N, C-alpha and C positions, 0 to 999 in steps of 0.2 A: 909217739911225738914225732913230728916231721923232722927230718934232719936237714931240709934246704932252708930253713928259717922263714917259711911263708906262715901268715897268720891263718889260724883255722877260720872255716866260715862262720859268721855271726859273732866274731871275735869284737867287731866294733860297735855291735848294737847293744843297749843297755840290758836287754832281757837274754843277751846270748844266743838268741835264735838263729837258725839258717834261714837264708832266704835271698832275693834280689838287693842289690844295694839300692839306696835312695838316690834319686836325681839330684843332681847339684845345683843350686840356683843359678849359676853361669850357664850350663847346658841348657836350662829350661828357657832362658832368655833368647839364646841362639836359635831354638827350635821356633819360637814365635816369630823371630824376625824373619825365618825361612818362609813361615805360613803367611805372612801377612802380604796382601795383594798390593803390588807395584804397578800403577798406572803411569805410562809414559805420554808425551804430548803426541806420539803417533798413534797410540792406542786411543785417546780421546778424538783426534781427528776422524780415525777409522770407523768409531761408533758414530759420530755426527754424520758421516757420508751415508752409513747404513740407515739411519733414520730417515735423511732427506730422500733416499732411493725408495725406502719403504713408502713415503708419503706420496711419491710421484706415482708409484705403481697403483696405489689406491685411488688416486685421481684418475689414472688413465682407465683403470677398472669402471669406474663409475662414469666417466664420459662414454666409454664403449657401451655400456648398458643403455644409456640414455639415447646414443645413435641408432642401436639395434632395435630400439622400440618402434621407431616409425620404420626401419627397414623389415621388420618383420610382421608390421601391421597389415591386415587385411586390406583391400581396396575400398571396402565399403566403411570400415574404421577411418580411413584417410579421408574419404568424402565427408563423413560426418564431422570429422575434425575441422576440415577446411570450411565446412558450411557453418560450423559454431564460431570460428574465427572471424568470418564474414559478417555474421549477426552482431558478433560484439564491436567489429570495425564501424558497423552502420549505426549502433546505438551511441557510439562515441562521437561519430560524426553528427548525428543528431542532437546530442547534448551542446557540442561547440555552436551548432546553428543556433540553438536557444539562447546560449550564453551570448552570443553575438547581436542576437536582436534584443535582448534585455540590455546590453550596453548602448546599443543605438537608441532604445527608447529612453534611457536614462539621460543621453546625450541631449536629445530632443526636448526632454523635459527641461534640462538644465538651460538649454539655449531660449527655451519658451519662457521660463522664469525671468531670465536675464532681459529677454524683449519686453516682457511685461513690466519688468521694474522700469526698464527705459522709458517705456510708454507712459508710465505714470508719472515720472519725473518730468518728462516733456510737457504733460498735461498740467502738472501743477506750475511748471514755469510760465507757459501760456496763460494759465488763469490768473497768475499774478500779474503778468504784463497787461492782460486785457481788463484786469479788474473784476474778473468775475469770482474770485476767492479771497477770503478773509487772508491776513497777514500779520506777523508779529515778528519783532526782532529789535536791535539796537537801532536807535536814531535820535530824533530830536523832536521838540514841539516848539512852534513858532507861534506866537501869539500876536496879533496886531489889534490893537485898540484904537479906534477912530473917533474919539469924541467930537470931532468938529466936521465929521463926514466928508474929510478931503481925501479918502483913499478911492482911486477909480479902478476901474476892469483892467486896464492896462498894467497898473502897481501889482495885483493879485498875480497877472498871468506873467509877469517879470519873477517874481517870487517863485512860482511853480518852475519856470524855466531854469531859474538859477539851482533849485533844488535838483532837478534832473540833471543838469551839467554837472553837478557835484557827485553825482552817483546815486541820487535817490532812486530806489528800486519801485517803491510803493509810495503814494502820497494821496492823503485826505484832507479836504478842505471843508471844514464844519462836517456836515453830513453828506458829502458830496465825494464819491470816489473819482480821483483823477485817472483819466484815461489818455491815449494816444491823440484822441480828437477831442480833448476837452477844451471848451472856450469860455471866455468870461464877456459878459455884457454889462454896460451900465444901464440902470433901471432906475424908476423914478423913487423908490426907496431904498436905494443901496445897489448891490451888485448881484447879477445872476450867473450860475455856473452850469452850463449844460441845460439852461432854460429853467433852472431850479433857484429861487432866491435865497441869497445869503444875507445875514445880518452880522454886524459887527458884535463883538470882537471876532475877526478872523481867525480861526484856529487851523494851522496846517501840522498834520502828523506826518512826519517823512521817515521812512526806514532806510538807513544806510548807515556810513561810517559816521559818528557823531561829530567829531573833531573835523573833518573834512568839510561836513555839511556847515558846521558853524563858522568855518574860516571862511568859506565861500560867500555866505551871507554878510559877513562883516567887513569884506574888503574895501579899502576908500572908494568912495563914489558908487558903491554897489546898492543891493536891494535895501538894507536897513536904513542907509543913509537918504535914499529916495523916499521912503514910507516916512521917516522922521520929518523930511522936509515938507512932505503933506499934511503935517501935523499929527500924525500916528505916534503911539507909543509901542515900541518893539520889544518882545523879551523871548530870548531863546534858552530853552532847557534840554540839555543833553539828557538822555535815558538809557538805562541798559536795556530796556524792554519796551517797546512802543506797539500797542495793538490796534491794528487797521481793520474795522469790522465792517465799514460801508463797503457794497459792492455794486457793481454796474449789472444791468441787465444783458443778457448774452445777445 
């Protein structure tokens, strides 16, 4: 037996065997804390700087490689490269010229179409004014019944002039298309218009604003009153569509 009171080895173990003592839980925790990596802000900044510097070095190396490609190239290689670039540049300039020519052609075509459309519109306007084209549109129908034969050429001319003054664009009298030089003459059997005989009833077809035309004919002392004074019966019918089919020879 030991005389200093110390416990024999293995006294604290259940089987009483001798050996190293077990590590206590508190001591194990302290060791793990020592082994755990501790990163400070300085270390993080230092690591980031290392990454940036490494990236810059790689970029510099790549740039140096590209620069040295031409620096180490032979003269014939440089001449070939320049020739190839010149050919590409010439092809691009040719493509640009082709595109500019195409653009110019399209512009000319557009201008040509616009000019053609304008010419057609002018021809249509002149044809209507000259009476060489048929026409249709809103207007009125003026019918003059002359049972006593009292209507004279001057009365019909007054009616035509009144319609024109009121804005009638196209006028037809019976089967005669009125033009800028249309005239009326008294004849043995009635009235002639442009050398062609007219028979009552005299029917005017006028294209224009129906309300304006009707108002102009019905003004006090106007055409309607004059025709009625000559023994005629006058009727005016506004229409949404008046077809003028008679034309004049060009």
